[in-house]
OpenMM code with the backbone's topology and positions (N, CA, C; nanometers):
from openmm import Vec3, app, unit

residues = "UNK UNK UNK UNK UNK UNK UNK UNK UNK UNK UNK UNK UNK UNK UNK UNK UNK UNK UNK UNK UNK UNK UNK UNK UNK UNK UNK UNK UNK UNK UNK UNK UNK UNK UNK UNK UNK UNK UNK UNK UNK UNK UNK UNK UNK UNK UNK UNK UNK UNK UNK UNK UNK UNK UNK UNK UNK UNK UNK UNK UNK UNK UNK UNK UNK UNK UNK UNK".split()
positions = [
    Vec3(0.0947, -0.1160, -0.0188),
    Vec3(-0.0167, -0.0201, -0.0029),
    Vec3(0.0874, 0.1099, 0.0011),
    Vec3(0.2209, 0.1070, 0.0567),
    Vec3(0.2892, 0.2279, 0.0328),
    Vec3(0.3103, 0.2824, -0.1029),
    Vec3(0.2923, 0.2009, -0.2006),
    Vec3(0.3078, 0.2519, -0.3351),
    Vec3(0.1888, 0.2546, -0.3965),
    Vec3(0.0614, 0.2033, -0.3440),
    Vec3(-0.0379, 0.1813, -0.4335),
    Vec3(-0.1225, 0.3192, -0.4895),
    Vec3(-0.1892, 0.2857, -0.5988),
    Vec3(-0.2342, 0.4010, -0.6872),
    Vec3(-0.3025, 0.4892, -0.6305),
    Vec3(-0.3566, 0.4618, -0.5163),
    Vec3(-0.4712, 0.5733, -0.4511),
    Vec3(-0.3909, 0.6218, -0.3510),
    Vec3(-0.2781, 0.6343, -0.3223),
    Vec3(-0.2066, 0.6893, -0.2056),
    Vec3(-0.1801, 0.8324, -0.2612),
    Vec3(-0.1932, 0.9009, -0.1474),
    Vec3(-0.1742, 1.0777, -0.1843),
    Vec3(-0.0252, 1.0920, -0.1853),
    Vec3(0.0267, 1.1439, -0.2987),
    Vec3(0.1683, 1.1629, -0.2930),
    Vec3(0.2009, 1.3114, -0.2845),
    Vec3(0.1155, 1.3926, -0.2724),
    Vec3(0.1223, 1.5254, -0.2636),
    Vec3(-0.0058, 1.6191, -0.1915),
    Vec3(0.0130, 1.7246, -0.1398),
    Vec3(-0.1116, 1.7937, -0.0557),
    Vec3(-0.1477, 1.8685, -0.1620),
    Vec3(-0.2929, 1.8880, -0.1878),
    Vec3(-0.3438, 1.9795, -0.2592),
    Vec3(-0.4406, 2.0620, -0.1992),
    Vec3(-0.4889, 2.1772, -0.2527),
    Vec3(-0.5679, 2.2861, -0.1874),
    Vec3(-0.6706, 2.3356, -0.3318),
    Vec3(-0.7602, 2.3395, -0.3130),
    Vec3(-0.8485, 2.4375, -0.4322),
    Vec3(-0.8011, 2.5550, -0.4305),
    Vec3(-0.7895, 2.5993, -0.5558),
    Vec3(-0.7074, 2.7363, -0.5682),
    Vec3(-0.8001, 2.8646, -0.5458),
    Vec3(-0.9120, 2.8291, -0.5494),
    Vec3(-0.9870, 2.9538, -0.4908),
    Vec3(-1.0034, 2.9682, -0.3450),
    Vec3(-1.0039, 2.8647, -0.2882),
    Vec3(-0.9772, 2.8611, -0.1214),
    Vec3(-0.8613, 2.9083, -0.0791),
    Vec3(-0.7716, 2.8497, -0.1515),
    Vec3(-0.6229, 2.8815, -0.1307),
    Vec3(-0.5890, 3.0695, -0.1215),
    Vec3(-0.6485, 3.1096, -0.2305),
    Vec3(-0.6368, 3.2602, -0.2699),
    Vec3(-0.7361, 3.3402, -0.1754),
    Vec3(-0.8426, 3.2835, -0.1486),
    Vec3(-0.9449, 3.3520, -0.0969),
    Vec3(-1.0067, 3.3281, 0.0564),
    Vec3(-0.9676, 3.2216, 0.0815),
    Vec3(-1.0064, 3.1604, 0.2157),
    Vec3(-1.1413, 3.0916, 0.2122),
    Vec3(-1.1650, 3.0427, 0.3617),
    Vec3(-1.3073, 2.9171, 0.3251),
    Vec3(-1.4200, 3.0217, 0.2904),
    Vec3(-1.5129, 2.9441, 0.2435),
    Vec3(-1.6564, 3.0000, 0.1954),
    Vec3(-1.6234, 3.0853, 0.0549),
    Vec3(-1.5246, 3.0699, 0.0023),
    Vec3(-1.4875, 3.1548, -0.1026),
    Vec3(-1.5461, 3.0678, -0.2670),
    Vec3(-1.6066, 3.1064, -0.3352),
    Vec3(-1.6260, 3.0352, -0.4896),
    Vec3(-1.6764, 2.9185, -0.4590),
    Vec3(-1.7935, 2.8786, -0.3458),
    Vec3(-1.8140, 2.7386, -0.3603),
    Vec3(-1.9111, 2.6892, -0.5010),
    Vec3(-1.9364, 2.8015, -0.5657),
    Vec3(-1.9767, 2.7636, -0.6831),
    Vec3(-1.8869, 2.7018, -0.7844),
    Vec3(-1.7409, 2.7144, -0.7497),
    Vec3(-1.6718, 2.6432, -0.8476),
    Vec3(-1.6274, 2.5035, -0.7791),
    Vec3(-1.6826, 2.4752, -0.6914),
    Vec3(-1.6560, 2.3416, -0.6357),
    Vec3(-1.6824, 2.2269, -0.7588),
    Vec3(-1.5828, 2.1522, -0.7671),
    Vec3(-1.5860, 2.0267, -0.8746),
    Vec3(-1.5246, 2.0701, -1.0093),
    Vec3(-1.5260, 2.2187, -1.0225),
    Vec3(-1.4472, 2.2557, -1.1542),
    Vec3(-1.3285, 2.3217, -1.1379),
    Vec3(-1.3315, 2.4102, -0.9921),
    Vec3(-1.2254, 2.5013, -0.9759),
    Vec3(-1.0849, 2.4025, -0.9381),
    Vec3(-0.9726, 2.4174, -1.0078),
    Vec3(-0.8623, 2.3387, -1.0127),
    Vec3(-0.7861, 2.3390, -0.8841),
    Vec3(-0.7099, 2.2351, -0.8527),
    Vec3(-0.6600, 2.2004, -0.7136),
    Vec3(-0.4764, 2.2352, -0.7663),
    Vec3(-0.4294, 2.3239, -0.6544),
    Vec3(-0.2951, 2.3295, -0.6533),
    Vec3(-0.2134, 2.2752, -0.5515),
    Vec3(-0.0754, 2.2506, -0.5898),
    Vec3(-0.0181, 2.1543, -0.4734),
    Vec3(0.0532, 2.2765, -0.3994),
    Vec3(0.0581, 2.2406, -0.2691),
    Vec3(0.1390, 2.3036, -0.1467),
    Vec3(0.2164, 2.2075, -0.0804),
    Vec3(0.3105, 2.2529, -0.0203),
    Vec3(0.3853, 2.1543, 0.0651),
    Vec3(0.3239, 2.1087, 0.1774),
    Vec3(0.3831, 1.9933, 0.2334),
    Vec3(0.3419, 1.9070, 0.3699),
    Vec3(0.2858, 2.0115, 0.4615),
    Vec3(0.3945, 2.1166, 0.4814),
    Vec3(0.4015, 2.1911, 0.5877),
    Vec3(0.2683, 2.3030, 0.5801),
    Vec3(0.2847, 2.3716, 0.4634),
    Vec3(0.1785, 2.4518, 0.4513),
    Vec3(0.0318, 2.4016, 0.4313),
    Vec3(0.0138, 2.2843, 0.4269),
    Vec3(-0.1359, 2.2059, 0.4490),
    Vec3(-0.1278, 2.1896, 0.5770),
    Vec3(-0.0306, 2.1305, 0.6437),
    Vec3(-0.0664, 2.1191, 0.7871),
    Vec3(-0.0741, 2.2588, 0.8435),
    Vec3(-0.0467, 2.3794, 0.8273),
    Vec3(-0.0975, 2.4984, 0.9077),
    Vec3(-0.2286, 2.5541, 0.8273),
    Vec3(-0.2389, 2.5296, 0.7299),
    Vec3(-0.3906, 2.5342, 0.6879),
    Vec3(-0.4913, 2.4448, 0.7760),
    Vec3(-0.4533, 2.3261, 0.7951),
    Vec3(-0.5510, 2.2678, 0.8576),
    Vec3(-0.5506, 2.3107, 0.9739),
    Vec3(-0.4452, 2.3360, 1.0567),
    Vec3(-0.4374, 2.3688, 1.1991),
    Vec3(-0.5138, 2.5267, 1.2192),
    Vec3(-0.5015, 2.6038, 1.1083),
    Vec3(-0.5754, 2.7159, 1.1261),
    Vec3(-0.7318, 2.7223, 1.1116),
    Vec3(-0.7816, 2.6216, 1.0151),
    Vec3(-0.9201, 2.6096, 0.9904),
    Vec3(-0.9665, 2.5233, 1.1132),
    Vec3(-0.9031, 2.4564, 1.2002),
    Vec3(-0.9601, 2.4031, 1.3104),
    Vec3(-0.9688, 2.4919, 1.4304),
    Vec3(-0.8511, 2.5924, 1.4210),
    Vec3(-0.8606, 2.6844, 1.5296),
    Vec3(-1.0256, 2.7714, 1.5107),
    Vec3(-1.0131, 2.8176, 1.3543),
    Vec3(-1.1357, 2.8993, 1.3297),
    Vec3(-1.2594, 2.8677, 1.3583),
    Vec3(-1.2653, 2.7490, 1.3140),
    Vec3(-1.3890, 2.6602, 1.3514),
    Vec3(-1.4295, 2.6447, 1.4837),
    Vec3(-1.3264, 2.5845, 1.5614),
    Vec3(-1.3477, 2.5807, 1.7178),
    Vec3(-1.3732, 2.7257, 1.7814),
    Vec3(-1.3062, 2.8437, 1.7364),
    Vec3(-1.3564, 2.9579, 1.8128),
    Vec3(-1.4729, 3.0340, 1.7575),
    Vec3(-1.5020, 3.0023, 1.6197),
    Vec3(-1.6327, 3.0542, 1.6099),
    Vec3(-1.7596, 2.9722, 1.6158),
    Vec3(-1.7564, 2.8315, 1.6265),
    Vec3(-1.8739, 2.7532, 1.6704),
    Vec3(-1.8350, 2.6674, 1.7618),
    Vec3(-1.7230, 2.6463, 1.8438),
    Vec3(-1.7401, 2.5335, 1.9525),
    Vec3(-1.6725, 2.3969, 1.9246),
    Vec3(-1.6221, 2.3429, 2.0231),
    Vec3(-1.5481, 2.2004, 1.9788),
    Vec3(-1.6412, 2.1032, 1.9343),
    Vec3(-1.7488, 2.1143, 1.9546),
    Vec3(-1.8878, 2.0157, 1.9125),
    Vec3(-1.9215, 2.0353, 1.7301),
    Vec3(-1.8517, 2.1621, 1.6977),
    Vec3(-1.8497, 2.1615, 1.5499),
    Vec3(-1.7217, 2.1029, 1.4676),
    Vec3(-1.6635, 2.0388, 1.5363),
    Vec3(-1.5642, 1.9431, 1.4617),
    Vec3(-1.5643, 1.8244, 1.4808),
    Vec3(-1.5896, 1.7402, 1.4164),
    Vec3(-1.6068, 1.5664, 1.3776),
    Vec3(-1.4676, 1.5392, 1.3803),
    Vec3(-1.4168, 1.4625, 1.4695),
    Vec3(-1.2891, 1.3617, 1.4359),
    Vec3(-1.2849, 1.2500, 1.4653),
    Vec3(-1.4152, 1.1934, 1.4169),
    Vec3(-1.4268, 1.0643, 1.4412),
    Vec3(-1.4341, 0.9702, 1.3152),
    Vec3(-1.5056, 0.8352, 1.2939),
    Vec3(-1.5125, 0.7757, 1.1791),
    Vec3(-1.6677, 0.7302, 1.1361),
    Vec3(-1.6828, 0.7150, 1.0084),
    Vec3(-1.8326, 0.6405, 0.9871),
    Vec3(-1.8066, 0.4942, 1.0009),
    Vec3(-1.7055, 0.4421, 0.9816),
    Vec3(-1.6685, 0.3024, 0.9894),
    Vec3(-1.5747, 0.2348, 1.0693),
] * unit.nanometer
topology = app.Topology()
chain = topology.addChain("A")
for resn in residues:
    res = topology.addResidue(resn, chain)
    for name in ("N", "CA", "C"):
        topology.addAtom(name, app.Element.getBySymbol(name[0]), res)
């Protein structure tokens, strides 16, 4: 599985979200291109989003479990 065809080899972010932040250009979902970012940048983006959601909506707004 380390070299499996479905393995993610680079982190990607939707272009409009990266340029304009959360809630931007939702109408482009599915057609907006993704751009590659470093793993360090991806980790910072995720941490910042978790902080934003927790600060704005509380811990209960973050689902950290699994459906299966």
